[in-house]
N, C-alpha and C positions, 0 to 999 in steps of 0.2 A: 230491756239494752236503752237508754237516753239514745236521744238521738245527733247529738254528739259521739255521743261513743261508735253509733250505726257509721257515722258518715267518716270516723277515722278507720272502723273495719274492713269499710268499700275499700280505702282506698290501701289501705293496707293489702288486701285482698290483692290488687288492682296492679300493687308493686310487685309484689311478691311474684307472680305471674310472670310480668314482666323481667323479672330478672333471670329466674327458672328457663323463659324459653327462649330469651332475646340474650342471655348470655355465653351462648355459644358463636352465635355471628358476631357478637366485640369481641372475645376472647380472640377469637381467629382472626381480626382484624389488627388488633393490638398487640395481642400476644405472640411467641414463637411458634410455628405449630409445632408439638411434638413428632416425634414419630414414634409410630405402633410397635406397640411392645416386639420383645425381639426374637420373643418364643411364645406358645399358645399352650393349652393344657384341655386335654381328652382323654373324656377317660380315666380321668383321674393321673395323665401322665404329661411331663414338661416337652415337648417339642418345636422345634429352632422353629422358624419363616422365614421365608426370601426376606431379603434385604428390600426394603423400598423404595429405595437413590438408586439399587442394581438399574441397572440395563435388562430386562423380564425374559429376553432371549438370549442373552451374552452367553447362558450360562448351558444351555441345552448343546445337546451334541451337535446339531443342524449348523449351527451358527459358529460354536468351536468349531469346527471344519472349515468352515468359509473364510474366519478368521485365518487358522495355519494354512488355507491356499492363498489365501493373500498375499501372507509371511513368504511362503518359499519359492512366491513369484520373482523378486528382487535380492540381490546382493546384499548381505548386514551384517555389521558392529556389535557384536555381544553386549549389552548393559547389565552389571552384576556389580551391588555394592549392596552393605547394609541393611539397607531401605524398599532398593529398587532389583526389578529385573525386568531384563525389556531388551529392546536391541532399535540398532539406529539403520535406515533405511538409505544404502547408501546412491539408491535411482531417487535423486532428489535433496541427497542430505537433511535430511526428515527425521525426529526424531517421532516417528510414531507405535512404538509398541511398549507401554510402561504399564507395569503389574505394581503396586505397592505392597511387599511381603510381608509389612509387621502388623496391617490391618485386614482380619476379613469378613465377609463380605456380610457373614450371620454371625451368629456363637456356636454352631454346631462342629465339632471336631475337625471335622473333613472339609469345612468352607472351603472354596476358593480366594484369596486372597482380591481385595478391590482393584480392579483394572481400571484403569486412567487415562491410557493414551489408545487408541487405534487406528491401522494404519488408511489410508485410501481406499475405498471398494469393500470395506467388511464394514457391519452395522454398531452405529454410533461410531465411526472415523471422526478422529481428535488428533491431530498435529503440530509441530510446531516445526519451521523451518529457516534456516537464516540463507542472505543471499546480496545482491547487487540489482540495481539498478545504473544503466553508463550512458555515455553518449561515447560513443567514436571506438566504443567496443560491443562485442558479443558477451552478457555475461551468463554464465553458466544459469539453466532453467529447468523448470521443474523433470523434465524425463532428462536433463545428466546424471550419467553415470559417474560418481566419483570414484578415486582410490585410496582408498584405507594404510595408515602408516601400520596397524594391528587389527587384529581381529577381535577382539575385547576392550571393553573401554571399564574397567573402573578404579575407583579411587590412586592406587599407584599405578594407574598404565593411562596416561591421556591417550589423546587418539587424531589424526591430523589427517583429513581428507583433501584432495586434491585436484585440479581439474586443468584445464588447458585450454585457450581459446582458438578459434583461428586467427584471431589479430594479434597474435604473440603474449598474450597474459596469463599468468599463473597466478588460479584464484587458490587460498586455504582458510581451510575451520580446524580450527584447532580445540578441540574440546575436551576438558576435565571435567571429574564430577566429586563431591566430595561426599560422604560418609550418611550424609543426608541429605536433601532434595535441591542439591542448588548446580547447574550446570555452567560454566564456565568457558564463553566463547570467545576465540578471537579469529578475525577474518579480515585477513591481507592477502593485497594485493602487488604483486611485483609485475610492474612492466617489462616486459623483454623486446618490445617494437620498436619502432621508427618513431612515433607520435605519441604524443602527450595523451594520457585519454584522463576522463574525468568518469569516479565513478561513487553511488551514493549505497553505502550499509541499509539494509532492511531487515528483521525479525519481525516473523507473525506466527501466531497461533490461532488455528481455527478446528472449527468442532459441526458437524454436520447437524445435529438438532439441539433441540434448546437442553440444558438439563432437566433431571426428572425430579430431582429437589425441589420442594414449595418457595417460591422467593413469596416474603412478607413485608410488612412496614416494619417489624423490628428485627429480621434476622434478612437480609440483602443474599437473594443466591442470582448468577446474573454477570452479565458486560462490569468491568469494574476498572476506570482509569483516573489514575493520583496524577493531575496537573498543576501547578501553580501554588502545590504547596498545600493542595489540600484534596479528599478525596471525592471522586464521584461516583455514585452508584447508577449504575444506569439500568433501565428495565430493558428487555428485549424488543417491545411491543416499539419503544424507541428509535433501536435501534433499524426494525421494519419499516418504520417510517421515516429513516434518512441517517447517512453516514455522520455521524458525529466525530468530529478532529479539532486537537487542539495541540498548541504550540508551549511547548515547556522546557527547560532546563531544569532537571530534576523531576524525575517521574516515574511512571511504568502502566502497562494496561494486563488487562487479562482474563478471565473467568474463576469466577470464586461460586462452587456449590455448595452444601451448607460443614464439611469440615474438608473440602478440596478443594488446591490454588493448582492454576495453573499461570505464569505472566513472563511474559518480555519485556528485560529490563536492560535500557540502556545504559552507555556510559553517560554519570550522572550528571558531567560536568560539560558534554557537549548537547547544546540543543537539536530539540527532536519532533515531530512532526505523528502525534500519536493520533491513531485511530480507532474506532469503533464502527465496523459496516457490516451488514449485510451481502453477503455471495450470491454469487446466479444461481446456485445451487438452495437457492434459501436455508442457509447453511448463518452460523456466524464469524467474523474475523476480527482479533486484533491485532494489529501492527504498529509497526514507527519505522519512520525513517531521518536519518541524516537530515537535518533541515539546510544544510549548506555542503554539495557534492564537492568531493575530494579529489580533489588535480593531482596524477603521477606521470611525471615524466619519466622517457626513456630512461631504464637500468635503474630506475627507483623504485620503491614500494612504500607503502601506506601498512596500517594496522589498526582497527576499529575492534575496542575491546567491551562485551555485556556479557550479562545471563540469563538463564533460562533455568528458572523455580515450577516444579511439577512434581508436586505431592500433598503432606496432611497439613492442615495450619494450625502447628504445635504454640504454641503463646510464645513460649520462649524461644523458641528457634525463629521464630518470624522478629521478634525484639533484637536477635543476635544476627539476623542477617543484618537487619536494618542498620544498628553499632556497628558491624565490624565491615560490613561491604560499603556502611553510607548510603543506603537504598532508605530512598526520602517517602515516609510513613509507609514503611511496608507492614506495619502490624496494623495497617486500618483493613488486610484485607480480613479479618473480622471486625463483623460489624457491633459493635459495641456500642456505639447509640447516644442517646443524648447521658446515660448512666455508668461511662464506661469510666468516669474515677471514682464509684463504687464496686464498679463491676468485678476490674480488673485485680483494687487490695482483696476482693472477696475468694478472687480466685486464686493469687497467690497462698493467700494462706489456707486457704483449703484442698491446696496442692503441695505444702508443706505438712499441714496434717495427715494428708493421705499416705504421703511417703515415710511418716511414722509411725503408723498404724498398718497402713497396710490394706486397707478397708474404707471405700467413700461413701458407705453408709451410715461407719464410725465418726468416719473423720465433719461430714457435715452436721451430725449430733455436736462434736466435741465444735463446729464453729455455730451451732445453737447456742451452748454456754455461754461461748465470752459474749456473745453478740447482747444476752440476757444480761448477764454480767456488766457488759458495758452500761444498758441502758438500768440499770436497778435503781440509781438513785434517783432518774426521770419516774420510776414506776414509784417512789417515796413518794416524790412528787405528787404524783396523780392520786395515792390513796389519799394524802393529807386531804388532795381537792375536793375529794367524793365524800370526805368524811364532813367538809364543809359545806358541801353540798348537801349532805342530807340532812344536817344540825338544819340548815338554811328553808327548807323546802317547805314546813310547815307555812313558815310566813309567809314566804311568796304563795302558796294556795289561796292563803289568807288575801293574800293582796290581788292575786288573780280574781276573788269572787265579790271581792271587794270592789274593783274597779271594772268588772265584765263587760257593763256597758260603753266603757270612755278606753278603748285599746293606746292609745296615745297614753295616754295618766298611767296607765298599767304599768306599760314600757317602763317608763322614766321612773316609777316607784319601786320596780326588781329593781333596774340599774344602781338606785339609790339606794336598794338594800343589800346589793353587791359591793359594793366600792361601803357600805357600815360594816357589814361583816369582811370585809377582805376577802372576798370568794372572789373568785377566777372560773368561770366555769367554762370557760376551752382549755384550761388546765392538764384539764386528764382525755382530751385527744392527744395529745404531744407525743405518748407512744405511740401511737395508732398509725399518727402521719410521718413518726421516722422508718417505722416497718415499711410502711407501704415501698418504697424505695429498695431498701434492702428485701424483699419478696421477691421487688421485683427484677433486681440485681443478680438474686440468686439464683432464679430461673434463667437469667438468658444466658448464667455462666454453665447451667446444666448442660440447657439446649447449644448453645454455640461453639462452646471448648471440646473438642476431639477428646482431651485428657479423658472426658466423661463419660465418650461414648464406651458401651456394652460392657460399665463398669457394677459388677456385681453387690449385692448388699445381704443376704439371708435366703434363704429356701430359695423360692421359685420366683423371686428380684434377682432376673440378671441382667438388666439396663436400667439403672435410678433414673437417664434422663429420657424413661419411656415410662406410659399408664403403668398399672397394677395390669399385670393379665390372669390372677385369680378372682374370677367374679361372682356374681354372690347368683344371679339370674339364670344361671346353666351352672348352677350347685355345682362351682367351683372346677368346672372341668368335665364333670360327671355327664350332661347333658352333650348334645352337638349339635351346638349351636349359637351365632355367639348376637349378644344383645345391641341392641343400638346403642350410638356413643353414648343418648342423653340418660341411659338406663345402666352404662355400664358400669357399675357400684363395683368396686375391687375391695380386700380385705384394709390394704392402709387408709380408704376414704372412709370405711365403716368406721376406723381407728379415732379418724380425725372428729369423725362428727359426733364422735364418745369422749373423747378428748374436749372437745372445745361446747359439749353437754355440763359436762362435771364443771368444768370452767366457769362457765354461765351461770349453774348454780350458786356458785361460791361468792359470785357478784354479790354485791347488797341490794334485796329486793326492791326493784324501782316503785315509786306509791303508784302510776299511773299503768292501770290496768290494759291500756295499750302497749307502752312498752312490755308490760309483762307478756304479752300473748307473742310481740316481737320477737323478744328473748329467749321463745321456747321452741320457737318453728327453726328461728338463725341458725343453729348448730347445721338442722338435718337440709336446708337448702344451703348450706356451705359445702355439705357431701358432695352431693348433685354435683353444685358449680367448681368443685373438685377433684371431682374421679378423674379429668379425661389428662388431667396437668402430671410432670413428671411425677415421679415416686419418690424424687429426691427430696422437690420441696416439701411434700405431705410429710415426710421424715422432719423436714424443720418447723414443720407447723407443729407435728403433732408434741414434738420435743418440745418446742416455744411455749406450748399449753400445758404441757406437766409440771413445767418448770415457773408457768407465771400461775398454777394452782399453788406449789410449796412458797411462790412469792407472796401469796395473798395468804397465805394460812400465820406469817412470819409478821405480815404487815396489817393483820388485823391485831395480833398482838400491840401492836404500837399502838394501831387507832380501834381501840376496841368501841368506840361512838356507831361504827361502823353495824355494828352487831345490836346495837341497843333499840327496843319499836321508836320506830317515827312518832311522833306524840303531835295527833291531827287536829287538835284544838289549841291552836295557839291566837294571842292578841297582838296586835299590830299597831303601833300608834298611829 
């Protein structure tokens, strides 16, 4: 082996090791962390696993009894809609008991629904509350027991809560709910006293602990505040250090989990002060209060209207609320990030395809066909460029040999050769560069949008947004152990590696021996690198590779020079 070849081989070996072992750390920081597979395969059988984002004790008998006891300690109004079940605590006027009936914790048939809100005193306490601060008035507090106009809140039966203060004011909270996840709140103060009073409406949502979902660079989980026309994704650590406070007209605040959201939404036309703050019990509270106190003369009343959202971050629904209710940047509850302009069209097209065919895996395949079709003209230019580069490679090698002791002259002559032969060495990179944002955008769509959650494909694939659970090293579930993540190679990653191998085999053989070595090992490195990623992304890549091979067959017929042997002895002037 020549000295230069030895040097190249050492460099390649070091880079390969860095990629193989360093990639998991890089990917964990850059990419949204994919949820674990919702099933495991043991003894050749598929079994559901616990929801990793759920409270690990919330479904235990003891925890459920504890919550049941807490719920039974106070009078309540039942909440019942097509998507929500729960209750309102009349002590303190809190919405503190809510489950999402359309979403289960696991893929098991008997899985309980996702629990979003829990009362204070139960594990995972998480609730919303509405009230007033006042001067010259004793406003209802956390211990006030309100009177309800009805015993059930539904989309067709709103409920009004009433309480009277010793100073002669009547406070009312009129609650209505739609068929999705939005509560409408009207806070009214009627002054039956003899002196004017000043009141400031407020609303809050508080949680006793952080979300069990993971907050990441590309997928925010935690406090969120919309103010001044922008979205602020705030770290829990920042709130721990100091209260975050913002003045705004139009905006909202709350907490976003991977798929769920709670948000207190003030009147978008009235100036408010929005806060994200720690609580004395080491919990977290998002709240707002009206910036200017409202004066109520004797015999008069005032009403303040707001909204409260508690539910799933369904893309179209968030945008519908944003448009219909005028909620500023409500769609930013989903952290689309830098590639939002690509991600959102991909989501809408993919969602449309799913509604057409009824299977998200098939929809991803059809999406891939569309993208490859749009990129086909660019692929034609790529192959034409590869054919031209292949034709000039012998001349380039000759120039490199002639000017091996003068690198500057060598580069000048090579650039001159490119110009004379009308060759662009970067033209072949364009399709790859275009694929990078598309791949990242599709990955975020699969991971961030709840519409992809627990969507099956074929056989053992019960969630396209999770990794392949059918692993080779435990003999596809026959052995009772789980390989470490960097060796968790499933069937779809293997198919990806095989498809990449045959795609590289169809490529024109590079003249450089080092390039040949890189291309020979690259498919199997990619197999390891892509194994922890969502199956949906692997389906996209596998389909893309198969289509690329079909394109290569077609384009080889158009550019036969790519198949011709390279002439090694070429003289240059």
